[in-house]
C-alpha positions in Angstrom: -46.8 -29.7 0.2 -50.5 -29.5 0.8 -51.2 -28.0 4.2 -53.8 -30.6 5.2 -52.8 -33.9 3.4 -49.1 -33.3 3.4 -49.0 -34.5 -0.2 -46.2 -32.9 -2.2 -46.9 -31.5 -5.7 -43.6 -31.9 -7.4 -42.3 -29.2 -9.8 -42.0 -30.3 -13.4 -39.2 -32.9 -13.9 -39.3 -34.2 -10.3 -41.1 -37.2 -8.8 -41.4 -39.3 -5.6 -43.0 -38.8 -2.2 -40.7 -36.0 -1.3 -39.9 -34.8 -4.9 -36.3 -35.7 -4.6 -36.0 -37.8 -7.8 -35.8 -36.5 -11.3 -37.9 -38.1 -14.0 -36.3 -41.2 -15.4 -36.8 -43.7 -18.2 -37.2 -41.2 -21.0 -39.9 -39.1 -19.2 -40.1 -35.4 -18.5 -42.4 -32.5 -17.3 -45.2 -32.2 -14.7 -45.8 -35.6 -13.1 -43.2 -37.1 -15.5 -46.1 -37.6 -17.9 -44.3 -36.7 -21.2 -42.1 -39.0 -23.2 -38.8 -37.8 -24.6 -38.8 -37.7 -28.4 -35.0 -38.0 -29.0 -33.1 -40.0 -31.5 -30.1 -40.5 -29.2 -29.1 -44.0 -28.2 -30.8 -44.0 -24.8 -33.7 -41.6 -25.7 -32.8 -39.4 -22.7 -33.8 -35.7 -22.3 -33.9 -32.9 -19.8 -36.4 -33.9 -17.1 -37.8 -30.4 -16.9 -37.8 -29.1 -20.5 -37.7 -32.2 -22.6 -34.7 -31.0 -24.5 -32.7 -33.8 -26.0 -29.2 -34.6 -24.8 -27.3 -35.2 -28.1 -24.4 -37.5 -28.4 -21.1 -36.1 -29.9 -21.5 -35.6 -33.6 -25.3 -35.2 -33.5 -27.3 -32.0 -33.4 -30.9 -30.8 -33.9 -34.0 -30.7 -31.8 -34.2 -34.5 -31.7 -30.5 -35.3 -32.2 -31.2 -36.4 -35.8 
Protein backbone atom coordinates (compact mmCIF):
# COMPACT_ATOMS: atom_id res chain seq x y z
CA UNK A 1 0.00 0.00 0.00
CA UNK A 2 1.03 3.57 -0.62
CA UNK A 3 2.79 4.94 2.46
CA UNK A 4 0.86 8.24 2.44
CA UNK A 5 -2.57 7.53 0.97
CA UNK A 6 -2.90 3.93 2.14
CA UNK A 7 -4.20 3.00 -1.32
CA UNK A 8 -3.31 -0.53 -2.32
CA UNK A 9 -1.86 -1.30 -5.73
CA UNK A 10 -3.06 -4.80 -6.37
CA UNK A 11 -0.87 -7.36 -8.10
CA UNK A 12 -2.11 -8.58 -11.49
CA UNK A 13 -5.24 -10.71 -11.19
CA UNK A 14 -6.46 -9.16 -7.92
CA UNK A 15 -8.82 -6.32 -7.13
CA UNK A 16 -10.73 -4.64 -4.31
CA UNK A 17 -9.83 -2.15 -1.60
CA UNK A 18 -7.54 -4.63 0.11
CA UNK A 19 -6.66 -6.76 -2.98
CA UNK A 20 -8.37 -9.86 -1.60
CA UNK A 21 -10.60 -10.57 -4.60
CA UNK A 22 -9.48 -12.24 -7.84
CA UNK A 23 -10.61 -10.70 -11.11
CA UNK A 24 -14.04 -11.95 -12.10
CA UNK A 25 -16.46 -11.73 -14.99
CA UNK A 26 -14.00 -12.89 -17.63
CA UNK A 27 -11.34 -10.32 -16.72
CA UNK A 28 -7.63 -10.70 -15.93
CA UNK A 29 -4.29 -8.89 -15.45
CA UNK A 30 -3.25 -5.62 -13.83
CA UNK A 31 -6.34 -3.77 -12.64
CA UNK A 32 -8.46 -6.56 -14.18
CA UNK A 33 -8.35 -4.51 -17.40
CA UNK A 34 -7.98 -7.38 -19.88
CA UNK A 35 -10.84 -9.51 -21.19
CA UNK A 36 -10.51 -13.30 -21.40
CA UNK A 37 -10.44 -14.52 -25.01
CA UNK A 38 -11.63 -18.09 -24.44
CA UNK A 39 -14.15 -20.20 -26.30
CA UNK A 40 -15.23 -22.16 -23.23
CA UNK A 41 -18.87 -21.92 -22.15
CA UNK A 42 -18.30 -19.34 -19.42
CA UNK A 43 -15.38 -17.48 -21.02
CA UNK A 44 -13.29 -17.87 -17.89
CA UNK A 45 -9.51 -17.66 -17.65
CA UNK A 46 -6.73 -17.42 -15.11
CA UNK A 47 -7.02 -14.00 -13.41
CA UNK A 48 -3.24 -13.49 -13.46
CA UNK A 49 -2.08 -14.90 -16.82
CA UNK A 50 -5.23 -14.90 -18.96
CA UNK A 51 -4.75 -18.60 -19.81
CA UNK A 52 -8.06 -20.24 -20.65
CA UNK A 53 -9.61 -22.93 -18.46
CA UNK A 54 -10.68 -25.53 -21.03
CA UNK A 55 -13.63 -27.84 -20.52
CA UNK A 56 -13.07 -31.60 -20.87
CA UNK A 57 -12.59 -32.51 -24.51
CA UNK A 58 -11.31 -29.08 -25.56
CA UNK A 59 -7.71 -27.94 -25.94
CA UNK A 60 -5.75 -25.11 -27.46
CA UNK A 61 -4.86 -21.62 -26.42
CA UNK A 62 -8.50 -20.52 -26.64
CA UNK A 63 -10.13 -23.93 -25.98
CA UNK A 64 -11.17 -24.08 -29.62
